[in-house]
C-alpha positions, 0 to 999 in steps of 0.5 A: 264692660268686658265681653268674651266667649268661652269655647266648651262642649255641651253637657246634655247629651253624648254627642259632644257638640261644641258651643260658645258661652257668652260671658259679660262682666263675669256673668253668663249671658248667652250660648252660640253654636261653634261653627268650627265644631265637626260634631255639630257644624254650627248648629245646636238643638233647643237644649244647647241653645238654652245651656246658659239658662240652666247655669244661671237658674235660681233653682239649680242644685249647687250642693249634694243632697243626701237621703236620711230618713226618707228625706233629702237633706243638704250634705257636704261633698265628702259625706255624699261621696262616702254614702255613694257605695251604700247607695249603689248596693241598694239600687242593685239589690232593687234592680235585681229584684225588679229584673227578676220579676220578668 
């Protein structure tokens, strides 16, 4: 059995809390706060403590989805990147309509 900890940064908010991911035989099993991090000083919020749970969740999205005909369909990473400019323009148009209503 091989156990190790990996120092990383929490992905939830913009604070940048330091945390240690516990890895056993290549599988993520737990999360600990980094006591040396100047941001969180050895503390974590509830979301930070649960980082290992969302990474290993069977419900986690592992590939991109693109909306086609009103439905979300699995896509390749390349096709998803190519569609981003069109999606951004459509969102911008909709936001202008919403903002002009006020």
